[in-house]
N, C-alpha and C positions, 0 to 999 in steps of 0.2 A: 375549837381551832382558831380562836380569835387572834392569838399572837401569831399563829402560822400565817394567817391571812394578812395581817399587818406587816409581817416581815417582807413579803413580796411587793407590798404597796410602797414601803420605804425603799426597796431595791430599785424601783422605777427611777428614783432621783439619781442613781449612779449609772443608769443605763448608757449615758453618753460616754462617761469615762471608760466603762467597760468595753464599749464598742470601739472606741479609739485604740485602747490597748490590743484589742482583738484584731483590728485592721493593720496596726503596726506589725503584730506577729505574723500575720498571714503574709505580708509583704516581705518580711525577713525570711520566712519559711520558704517561700517560692525562690527568692534570690539565692539563698545559701543551699537549698536542697538541690536546685538544678543548675545554677550557674557556677557555683564555687567548685563542685567536683570536676566540672569540665575544664575549667580554667586553671586548676591547680596543676602547674607544670612540674614535671620531675626531671626534665632534661636541662643540662646546663648549656647556655649560650653565651659566647663571648660578647662583650660590648664592641660594637663597630661604630666608630664616630665617623661623621662626614669630614673628610680631609681633602685639602687641595695641595697638590704637590707641584712646586715650581722647580724644575730641574734645569739649572743653568750650567751644569757640567754634562752636556748632552754626550760628549765623546767618552766619558768615563764609564767603564763597565760597572765599577762599584756603585756609582750614583744611580745607574739604571736598575741595579739590583735592589737598592733601597727602595726605589719607586715601586718596583715589582712586589717586593715583600709587603709594603703598606697596602697595595691594592688587594692583597690576599687577607690581610688581617684587619682592614678597615674599609670603609666605603669611600673610595676616592672619586671626587667630583672634578671633572676637567674645567680648568679655568686658565685663561691666557695670562702671561706675565705682565699684567697691567695693574699697577697699584690701585687705581681708582675702582676697577672691577673687583679686585680682591677685597678692598675695604667695604664695598657694597655687599659682597657675599657674607662677610662677617657680620655686618650690621643686620641683615635680614635672616641671619642664622642658617644660611644655606650651607655653610661649612662652619665648623667650630675650631678648626686647626689648619693653619697654613704652614707647610713644610717648604723652606727655601734652601735648595742645595747650592751653594756658591760655586762659581767656576773654578776649576782646578782642585776641587775637594778630593777626588779620587787619588790624584798624584800626591797630594800632601799626606793623605792617609797612608799610602804605601811607603812613603819615606819617613813615616812616623813624625811628620811635622804637625804643628798645631793645626787642626782642622775641625771647624764648628759648623753645625747645621743650624741655620737660623729658623726661628719659628715665630708666628703670631697666632695667639689664641683669644677666644672669646673670654672676657673677664668672668671669673667664677665657674668656668666650665670644669666639671669633674671628669669628663670623658677624655680631656687633654692629657691626664696622667697616664691613661692606657696607651695613648700615642707615643708619649715619652718612653714608656717601658718597651714598646715595640722597636722604636729606633735604637734605644741603648741595647736591647737584646741582640739586634742584628750586628751592630758595630762591635760589641764585645765578643761575640762569636767570631766574627771575622778577624778581630784582632788576635784571638787565641790561635786561629789557624795560621795567621800571618807570622806570629812569632814562634810558636811551637811546631807548626807543620812545615814552615819554611816555604810557603807558597808565595811566589813573586808575581805570578800572572793574575790579573784582576778577574778574568773570566773564570779561572779555576777556583779563585778565592770565593767568588760569588756562588759558584756551583756547590762548593763544600759547605758554605754557610747555609744555603737554602736546603741542602740535604739534612742538616741538623735541625732546622727550624720548621721544615715543612710537615713532618709527621703529625697527623691529627689523631689524638687520643680521645675517644669518646668518654664523656663524663656524665653520670646520672646521679641525681639526688635522691637518697633514701632517707625518709623521716625515721627518727630513732624509734618512735612508738609504732611504726608500721613495718618493721623489718620482717620479712617473711609473710606479710599479710597483703591482702588486696587493698585497693585504694578505698578510703572511707566512703560508704555509699551515701546517697542523698537522704535516705530516711534516717540515718544517724545524726546528720545535722538537724533534721526536723525535730526529732525527739529531744535533742539537746536544747533547742530553743523553746521547746514546750515549757521548760522550767521558768523562763522569763515570763512567758504569757500567763502561767498559772499564778506566779507570784503577783503580778500587776493586777490581774482580773479578780482573783479570789480575795487578796488583801484588800482591795478597794471595796468590793461588795460587802464582805463581812465587817470590816471596820465602819462602813457607813451605817449599817443596821445597828451595830453596838453603840455608835456615837448617838444615834437617834434614841434608842432605849436608855441610854445612860444620862440623857438630859435631866437636870434636877426635877423640872415639873413633871415630866413623864414618869420618872422613877418614883416620885412621891405619889402620883396618881395610881400607879401600878400596885404600889405597897398597900394603898387603902383599898383596893378593889377586892372582889370576892375570889378571883382567880388565885389558886395556890402558887406560890413561888417556885415550887418543884415543877409543877406542870408548865409554868411559863418558861422555865430554864429548859425543859425538855422540848418544848415547841420551838424555842430558839435554836436548840442544838439540831432539831430535825430540819429547820430552815437552812442552817449553815451547811449541814451535810448535803441537802438536796441541791443547794446552789453550787457547791464545790463539785458534786457529781455531775451537774449539768454542764459546767465549764469543761470538765474532764471529758465527758461524752462528746461534746462539741469538738474539742481538739483531736480526739481519737477518730471521729468521723472524717475530719479533714485529712488526717493521716492516711485513712483508707482510701480516700478519694485521690490523694496525691501519689501514694506509694502502695496501694493495695496489692498490686501485682508482685512487688518485691518483697513484701512481708511474708515470706513463706520459708520454712514450714510454720505451722500455727504456733509452735513453742516460742519462735522468735517474737512474733507479735504479742504473745501472752506476757513475755518478760518485760517488753517495753511498756505495755498497758499497766502491768503491775507496778512498775518503777514509777511511772507518772501518777498513778493513783495514790500511792503512798506519799509522794511529794505533794500532791494536792491537800492531803491531811495536814502536812507541815504548814502549808500556806494558810489553812484555816486557823491554826494555833497562832501564827503570826498576826493574822487579821484581828483575832480576839484581843491581843495585847495592844495592838494599835488603837482599836476602838475603845479600850479602856483609858489609855494614857493621853490620847490626842483629843483635843476639844473642838477645834475649828476645821472647816474644810481645807483652808490653806495649809495648816499644819499636817492635815492628813495626806494631802497630795505630796507634800515634801517628804514626809516619812515613808510613803509607799515607794517613791521614786528612789530615794536614798537606799532603802532596804533591797529593792529589786535590782537596781543597777549594781549596787555594792556586792551583793551575793552572786550576781551574774559574772562580774569581772573577776572577783577573788575565787569564785567556785570553779571557774573553768568553762562557763557557758559561752562567753564571748572570746575569751583567750584560752587556747588550749592548755591543759595542765602540763603537757610535755615540754613547753617552753618556759614554764614558770620556774623561779629560783627555789631552792630548798626552804629558804626562810619564809617566802610567800606561801608555799604549800603547807608548811608547818602551822601557819595561821589559818589557812583555808580549811584544814581538817576540822576546825571547830564550827564550820558551817554545814548545814544539811545539803546545800547546792553542791559541795565538793563530793559528797557521797553519791548524790544523784548522777552527776557527770561521770564519776568513776564507775558506777553500775552501767550507765549507758555506753561508755567505751568498751567495757568488758562484754557487753551483750553482742555488739557488732563484730567483735573479735573471735566469737565463738565458732569453733570448727565442728564440734559435735556436742550433743546434749547428754550429759551425764552428770551424776552426783558431784564428782570431783571438779568438772569444768564450771558448774553452775554454783558451787559453794561460795566463791568470792562475790558473785552477783547477789546472792541471798543475803550475804553478810552486809554488804553496802545498803540493801533494802532494809534490813533490820535496824541498822543504825539510824536511817531516816525515820523509821517508825518509833525509835526511841526519842528522837528530837521532837516528834509530833506529840508523843505522850508526855514529855517534859513540859512543852509549851501549854498543853491542856491542863496539867497539873498546876502550873503557875497561874493560869487564868482562873481555875477554880479556887485557889488560894485567895486571890484578891476578892473574888465573888463572895467567898465565905466571910471574909473580914467585912465586906460592904453590908451583908445581912446582919451582922452582929452590932454594927455601929451606924450612926447617922450618915446618910449619903452626903458627900462633900459638895 
């Protein structure tokens, strides 16, 4: 068991990188498992900009109606008709929009003469567009009642306009992939981010060991030694398997600590554990290839980060698959992380455990297993070529 013992001696050199990846993952897991589900709002709330209304047409009922409507649709802040104080309010962002209703505005509007409401806004303010829309909506509605309804009295015109604009229609946001389903639970976020943790941790550890054993001097020394190459390969494989299994067990223990009460019935936890275990095997295959082709520690860190982050973003770990375009999803199907997230999403959507409902989950898991087998075969192919010829 010399190779097996040497395996974990080499692994100590990657302990810091693995610990950093684990710490980042735990931070993400806690943040997204507990904070994200609580802050994900489904209710629609209109934007209410801070507005100052300067009504210089105090006797006009229409001007008073505009001021009242703005107080209902936006947050009106009281300021006197003082240019200096209004400028200070804009400068300190106490208000973003100043509405100035000129004297005689109501009479000019009723006589269909040119009537303009003045405004002063904060440069680059996006919320000012909502205030413009509110003012236009009120005036256009009043203009329709004035022309088509024949209302000549300002008070009646304001009442009719407010009656049309006041009704509040409740709006709720329903995500496309959650129609008819409960809100995504915290443990679903946790197991989704397990993929990134496994990619970073397992690939770093496995590739570090393979880089050490593939060094030309170490390789030639082992080739001249009495230990058969087959046994050496078996001990290396046992080390890879035990290391990946240890990472998987650690993440599953954290899952039980954080979400153990919610992972019921046991079939739910078993499906999550199986999905992450198969994906850990995929990570071992990727680590073998990285250790074969990468020669330096700097190149190793770059390769691990690019693969882990690339598969996380394209596969749907960091960005939900439901908001990805069809072209991106067509490329993501070529990645094992896509099928991991697909199985993860299908698990939390389960309403009952039966052969029909779990068939898509097992299908996604089997595709991941096929990816792992393919990566192992590619690694063995390069290993067999290396045995037949001189080491580079």
